[in-house]
N, C-alpha and C positions, 0 to 999 in steps of 0.2 A: 620161264624164269629169265629175269633180266638183271645182269650184274655189271656194274661199271666200277672201275677202280682207277683213281688218279690222285697222286699226292697233292694235297692242297685243294682238291675240288670240293665244291659245296653241293649238297643235295637239295631238291625242291622242298623237302619237309623241314630241313634245317639249314636255311640259306646263310645263316650267320656262323655256322659251325663247319669246319673242314673235316670231311670224312675220308678215311683211307679206303673203305669199301662201302658202297651204297647199293642196296638191292631193292627192287620194286616188283610187285606182282599184283595182278587184278584178282587172281583166284587161288594162288598157291603161296609158297614161302617166298619172301623177298630175298632171303639168303639162306641156303641150306648147306650144311657141311657134315661129312661123316669121316670117321677115321677108325682104323682097326686097332691102333695102338696109342694114338695121341688125342689131341683135342679136335673135335669136329669143326668148331668155329672158334677162333681166338682173336680178340681185339685188344690192342694196347694203345695207350695214349700218354704223352708226356704231360699234357696240361688239360686235356678234355676227357671225353667219355670213350672207353675202349669199345664198347658195343652198345648200340641203341636199337631198340625195337619198338615200333609203333603199329597200332592197328585200330581201325574204326569200329570193328565188330568182333574181333577175335583176340588171340594172344599176341602181345608184342614180341616176345621171345619165348620159344619153347625148347626145352632141353630134355632128352630122354636117354636113359641108360639102363642096360640089362643088369649090370652088376656094380656100377660106380655112380658118380655124381651126375645128375642131369644137367645142372647149371652150376658152375663154380665161379665165384668172383673173389678177387683179392685186391686190397688197397694197402700201399705202404705209407700213405699219408695219414697222419694222426687224426684228421677230421674227415677223411674220405670214406667212401662206401665200397665195400666189396661187391655188393649187388644193390642196385637202386631201382625201385619200381615206382611208377607214378601213374595214377589213373584219376582223371578229373570227373568221370561219370559218377552219379550219385550212388549207384549200386555196384561200382566196379571194384576190382582188386588190383593193387599195385604189384604184388608178387604172390604167386600161388605155387605151392608144391604139393604133390600127391605121392603117396606110397601105398601099395596094395597089401604088403605083408604086415603081420602084427609086430615084427621086429624092425620094420622100416620106419623112416621118418619123412614126413612131407617136407619139412624145412629144417635144416640144421644150422645153427650159428655157433661158431667156435672162436674163443678169444682167450689168450693167455693171461690177460690182466684186466680187461674191460668186460662189458656185457657181451654175452654170447649172442643174444637177440635183443634188439632195442626197438621199441615201438613208440612212436611219437604221433600225437594227434592234437589238433587245435580245438576241435569241437566234439570229439567222440571218444570212444574207448581206444586207448593206445594199443593194448594187446587183448585179444579176445580168444577164448578157447571154448569149444563145444564138442560134446561127445554123446552118442546115442546110448552107449553101454558101459562107459567108464567115466573117469574124472574129466571135467572140462579142462582143468589145468592141473598138472602134477609137477611137483618139484622135489628134488632130493639134493641135499648138500652134505658133503663129507667133511667140510671144514668145521672145526670145533667152535661152537658159539654162533654159527651162521644158520639162517633159516632156509628151509627148502623153498619156500615162497615168501617173498617180502613185499609189502606194499607201503608206500608213504605218500603223503600229500601235503602241500603247503597251505591249502585253503579248504580242502574237503576231507573225504574219508580216505584213510590209508588202505583199507580193504572193505569191500561191501559184498554181501552175499544175499541171495534171494531164492526162496523155495516156495512153491505152491502147494506142496504136499504137507498136510498138518502133522504128519508123523516124522518129518525129517527137518533137521536144522538147516538154516540158510548158510551158516558157517559152522564147521565142526573141527575141533582139534583133539587129537588123541596122543597120549604119551604113556609109555610103559613105566617110566620112572620119574619123569619131570612134570611139567605143567601142560595141560591140554591146550589152553588158550591164555595168552598174556596180553593185556592191554595197558599201555603206558602213555601218560601225558606229561610233557615237559613244560607246560604252561608256567611261565615265570611268576605271574600274579598268583595263580593257585598254589604253586609250590611255596611261595613266600608266606601266603596266608595260613597255610597248614604247617609251616616249618618243616616241610619235606623237600627233598631234592626232586621228587617226582611223585605223581599220583598214579598208582599201579593197581591193577586187578589181575589176579591169577585165578583162572577158572579150571576146576579139575586138577587140584594140586595135592600131592602126597595123599593123606587119608581124608582130606576135606573136599567139599564141593567147590569152595572158593576161599581165597585170601584177599583181603583188601588193605591197601596201604594208603590211607587218606579218607576223606569224608565220603559217605554213601547217602544219596538222597533218593527217596522213592515217592513218586506221585501216585499213590494208591495204597491198597492194603498190603501189609506184610504179615503173612501167616507162618506160624512156626509151632513146633511141639514144645519148645522151651526157650529160655533166653536169659541173659544177664550180662555181667561184665567179668572180664578176666584180665587182671593187671599184674604188674610186678608187685610182689608182696612188700608192703611198706616197711616191715621189720627185717625182711631178708630178700631184697629185690634181685640179687644176682642168682639166688638158688631156688626160689619158690614163687608160685603164683597165688593170688587171692581171688576167689570167685564168689559172686553174689547172684541171686536170682532176681528177675524182675518182679515188681508188684503187678498183679493182673486182676482183671475184673470182667464181669459180663456186660459192663457198660463202659463207654468211653470217658473214664473219670480223670480228672485233674486234681492234684493235691497241693495245698499251700499251707505253710505254717510259719510260726514266729513266736516272739514273747513280748510281753508288755507289762509295765508296772502300774498298779492301781493307784488312784489318787486318794486324798484324805477321806473321800466318801465311798471308797471301795469300787470306783467306777473307772472305765477306760474306753476311749474311742480309738479304734485301730484303722489306720489309713492303708488302703491297698491300691494297686494300679487300676485305672478305670476299665481296662480291657478285661479284668476278671469277671465283671458283671456282664459284659457284652459277649464273652466267649462261653460262659457257663450258665446253667440253671440247676434247680434242685439241690441247693447247697445243704450240706450237713456240717455240724460244728462239734468240736471237741475242745473242752477247757480243762486244764490241769493246773491247780495252784501250787506254788513252790514255797516251802518253809512255813507258811502260815495256813491254818485251816480256813476254808471258805465254804461252809456248808450251803450257803444260799447263792453262790455264784451262778449266774445265768446270762444268756444272751438277751440284752435289753432291746436291741434293735438289729434286725437282720441286715445283711448286706444290701445297701442301696447306693447306686452310683459308685463311689470309691471309698466307702467306709462302713464299718459295723461297730456296735457298742456292746459292752458287757457291764454288769452291775451285780451288787449283792456280795461283793468280796470284802476281805479285811483290808483296811487302809495300808498302803505300802507293800502289799503282797505282789509277787511276780507271777504272772500267769502265762503258761505255754498254751498257745492256741493252734488249732488245726482245722482247716476247711477243705472239704472235697466238693467238687462240682461236676456235673455231667455236661460234656461239650454240646453246644447247640449252634455251632457255626454252620454255614451252608453245606460244606462238604460232609460234615458229620450227619446232618439231617438227611442228606441225599443218600448216605451210605450207612444205614443203621446196622448194628451188630446182629448178625443172624446166629443167635446162640445155639440153637438146635436145628440142624438142617439134614435132610436125607441125602444119601449118596446118589449120584447119577446112575443110570442103568449101566454105563460103562465101568463105573467104579465099584459097583456092588460085588461083594465077594472078595474084595481086595482090601489091604490094610496099609496104614501109614507105616506101622512097624510090625510086619507079619511075624517076626520071630517072637514077639511078646504074646502072640495069640496062638502059638503052636503051629503056625502056617509056614510053608517053605518060602524062600526068598522070591521066587517067581510070582508069589501072591502079593508082592509089594504094590502100592497104589501107582507108582511110576511105571510099572510094567503094563498097567492098563492104559495109562495116559500116553506113554511113549513106548509102544511095543518094540520099536526098532532101536531104542536108545539104552537098553539095559545089557549091553555087551559086557562080558567078563573081561578081566585083565588079559586072559589068554587070547580071547577073541580079538581084542584091540591090538595085541602084540602080533598076532598072526596076520591081521589086515595090514598093519604097518610094514611088516616084513615082506609081504607079498608085493606091496606097492614099491618098496625100495628095490626089491629084486627085479621087478619088471623095468623100472626106470634105469637102474644101474646097468642091466643087461643091454638096454637100448643105447645108453651112453657109451658103454664099453664097445659095443658092436660098431658104432660109427665114429668113435674118437680115434684119432690117429693122424698120420701125416696127410696133408691135403694133396689133391692130385698134382702131379709134377707139371710145372709150367713148361710149355714148349716155346723155345726161342723162335 
């Protein structure tokens, strides 16, 4: 071991920086310090770095403790670092902390008003967490309205999750009384277009699978057991809802209607948008005369281009007309309605609504498709409580006064 100390001297590794103590070794520690009651090695600097460690093939600085902190760093400067680690190697680590016990922590960051741990990266992940048998990243917050884990981005994803197991979600959120997952966009253009302050999706909220505040767009099929609209009742908007059901068909049908007055010959030509004929085929017509009988009213010319004609009516009569067509656009032709289809081997014996067929809840179709995602409210509550207890115990165990600084 070779140790030299001289006020204002420079080291070969840092010729431009003055070091209070500089140590060099070909095979061991450059500087090693032990203490029974205080700090093994302490460095302080008014304007530079208190302790610097460098290594070509091993650790720059190593700190070990049987019962306390291995390495402790503190900075009184608002933009300074308590501990700063730097590694220019492609697969190196700037700062590494290890703990053997389940209640220990590899690295602890503590701050009264700012981030406890801050990760910054120009080209890669700022903070990464990995675990063989538990959560990669776990977060608990005791502050009202604050998230256990929060992610934000100016130009990319706030939070991204990835899972290779088909039975597990890449991102999961669970709540005993609130929302499982909430997604929100404050895009000014979208908000103004929708007359909303924000576009928000709540997944797993109250007694529903999802609540959406804003437009929802799906590039694919939407399958459901029923549907319709539910609005504030026009006659009692503050006290009641009004609900209607969708019109449904075994074909991808579109419906168009209107009214027209017949001329002095009992005829009329109805103009429609040109896209009606391009979008649909197999048109069906309904004609209903108003006020005057028209026993011979009929379609004189089917829809061609942007119009169709009717004749045989009473002069001056008003006719309500209705046309249905079947979609023939490229997506509809590539995705025909499969009216009757067998259940897959995985789904057989399971039901969309098991309770309506006298089957128990575990016979629900989603129990077959997502066997690990049908946890009860009690299961979710227990899992959440266990995570909170583990993390809270870890935080409580290590939270406290930092090691006493030695003058």
